[in-house]
C-alpha positions in Angstrom: 123.5 92.9 106.0 124.5 89.3 105.6 122.3 86.9 103.1 121.3 85.0 106.2 120.0 88.4 107.6 118.2 89.4 104.5 116.5 85.9 103.9 115.0 85.8 107.8 113.8 89.6 107.2 112.4 88.6 103.9 110.3 86.0 105.5 109.9 87.8 108.9 108.3 90.9 107.0 105.7 88.7 105.1 105.1 86.7 108.3 104.3 89.5 110.5 102.3 91.4 107.8 100.1 88.6 107.6 99.2 88.8 111.3 99.6 92.3 111.9 100.8 94.7 109.2 100.9 98.3 110.9 102.6 96.5 114.1 105.4 95.1 111.7 106.1 98.2 109.8 106.0 100.2 113.1 108.4 97.7 114.7 110.9 98.0 111.8 110.4 101.8 111.6 111.2 102.4 115.0 114.2 99.8 115.4 115.9 101.4 112.3 115.4 104.7 113.8 116.6 104.0 116.8 119.6 102.6 115.5 119.1 99.1 116.5 119.0 97.5 113.1 119.8 98.5 109.5 117.1 98.3 107.1 117.8 97.2 103.1 117.6 100.6 100.9 114.4 99.3 99.2 112.9 99.4 102.9 114.4 102.4 104.7 111.1 104.4 103.6 109.6 102.7 106.7 112.0 104.8 108.9 110.3 107.9 107.5 108.6 109.7 110.4 105.3 110.0 108.0 105.1 106.5 107.4 105.9 105.7 111.3 103.1 108.1 112.2 100.7 106.6 109.8 101.7 103.0 111.1 101.3 104.1 114.5 97.8 106.0 114.0 96.5 102.7 112.2 97.9 100.3 114.9 95.8 102.2 117.1 92.9 101.8 115.3 93.7 98.1 114.7 94.5 97.5 118.5 90.7 98.2 119.6 89.1 96.9 116.3 91.1 93.6 116.6 89.8 93.0 120.2 86.0 93.5 119.6 84.0 90.3 118.6 82.8 90.6 115.5 84.8 93.8 114.6 87.8 91.7 114.5 86.5 89.4 111.5 85.3 92.1 109.8 88.5 93.9 110.0 90.5 90.8 109.0 87.9 90.5 105.8 88.9 93.9 104.9 92.9 93.3 105.3 92.7 90.2 103.3 93.5 92.9 100.2 95.8 94.7 102.2 98.1 92.4 104.4 98.8 89.7 101.9 99.9 92.1 99.1 101.7 94.4 101.4 103.6 91.2 102.9 104.7 89.9 99.3 105.7 93.6 98.2 107.8 93.8 101.8 109.4 90.6 101.2 110.5 91.5 97.6 112.1 94.7 99.0 114.0 93.0 101.7 115.2 90.8 99.2 116.5 93.6 97.1 119.3 94.1 99.9 121.1 90.8 98.3 121.8 92.8 95.3 120.5 89.7 92.8 118.4 89.6 89.8 114.8 90.2 89.3 114.0 86.4 89.1 115.1 86.1 92.9 113.2 89.3 93.7 109.9 87.9 91.9 110.7 84.5 94.0 110.8 86.5 97.3 107.4 88.4 96.1 105.8 85.0 95.4 107.0 83.3 98.4 106.6 86.2 100.9 102.6 86.4 99.4 102.3 82.8 100.4 103.5 83.1 103.8 101.7 86.2 104.6 98.4 84.3 103.3 99.3 81.5 105.7 99.6 83.6 108.6 96.8 85.8 108.0 94.2 83.1 107.2 95.4 81.4 110.2 94.8 84.2 112.4 91.3 85.2 110.6 90.0 81.5 110.8 91.1 81.2 114.5 89.4 84.4 115.3 86.2 83.4 113.8 86.3 80.0 116.1 87.0 82.6 119.3 84.2 84.3 118.7 82.0 81.9 118.9 82.6 82.1 122.6 80.3 84.8 124.4 83.1 86.1 126.6 85.9 89.2 125.4 88.6 87.6 127.3 89.7 85.0 124.5 89.7 88.1 122.0 91.9 90.1 124.1 94.3 87.3 124.9 94.6 86.4 121.5 95.1 89.8 120.1 97.8 90.5 122.8 99.4 87.6 122.1 99.5 88.4 118.1 100.9 91.6 118.7 103.7 90.1 121.0 104.4 87.6 118.6 104.9 90.1 115.6 107.1 92.3 117.8 109.2 89.4 119.3 109.2 87.9 115.9 110.7 90.7 114.1 113.1 91.2 116.7 114.4 87.6 116.4 114.5 87.8 112.8 116.8 90.7 113.0 119.1 89.4 115.9 119.0 85.8 115.5 118.2 84.8 111.9 119.1 81.1 112.1 116.8 80.6 114.9 114.0 82.7 113.6 113.8 81.0 110.4 113.7 77.5 112.2 110.8 78.5 114.1 109.2 79.9 111.0 109.4 76.6 109.2 107.9 74.7 112.4 105.0 77.3 112.4 104.7 77.1 108.6 104.2 73.3 108.6 101.9 73.6 111.9 99.6 75.9 110.0 99.6 74.1 107.1 98.5 71.0 109.2 95.9 73.1 110.8 94.5 75.4 108.2 92.3 72.6 106.9 90.9 71.6 110.4 90.1 75.4 111.3 88.2 75.3 108.0 86.3 72.4 108.9 85.3 74.1 112.2 84.4 77.1 110.7 82.1 75.2 108.1 80.7 73.2 110.8 80.1 76.2 113.0 78.4 77.8 110.1 76.2 74.8 109.5 74.8 75.0 112.9 74.1 78.5 112.9 72.2 78.0 109.7 70.4 75.2 111.0 69.0 77.3 114.2 67.9 79.9 111.5 66.1 77.2 109.5 64.6 75.6 112.4 63.1 79.1 113.6 61.7 79.5 110.3 60.2 76.4 109.8 58.3 76.8 112.8 57.1 80.4 112.0 56.3 79.1 108.4 54.1 76.1 109.9 50.7 77.8 111.5 50.0 74.8 113.5 53.5 74.6 115.2 53.3 78.4 115.8 49.9 78.2 117.2 50.9 75.2 119.5 54.0 77.1 120.7 51.8 80.4 121.5 49.3 78.3 123.2 51.7 76.4 125.0 53.4 79.7 126.0 50.1 81.2 127.3 49.4 77.9 129.2 52.6 78.3 131.2 51.9 82.0 132.1 48.3 81.3 133.3 48.2 81.0 137.0 46.6 78.0 138.6 
């Protein structure tokens, strides 16, 4: 593989792992097994049928978990400790294909971890906001879009590395701009939920307010 191909693959596996690790592994494994690409020696383990089978099984689990409101947020929270380290390790493994010194591999590990963290936090943060809507259509739309983006992004990284790198740079800049806004929106959402619970608790704690609520309710229910 050419140097530019390996750089694109290094960034691509990190970015894709932060969104859907199992889809990334499954895509690379199947493409390599099918002869559509050649992986660096350190990543050729992804072609192993056992690895492909395990990734396929976990992808099926994530396919449904990622589309269920509430469950997707819990799933993302757990995978914070899986996607980011895996993305960093796969980026370092891809960098080994350039046959350079360990300093470059360590740099790839650090950059890969940062890219994986950026894509993961953007996904998980946006999902919290999406879950605020009561209908499930937005969850399915977001999840399917992410799956298509992972598969298409890795295919582009392997076939059009320069185009992928350019798009990824734009993506990272956009995400760095969006993340503070997403974080503020999440804090505002939780603050609103906290105010609702606090209001209900204050009403129950105040016997006069509680009595007024119940008597008003009885008066409304009482026929004229």
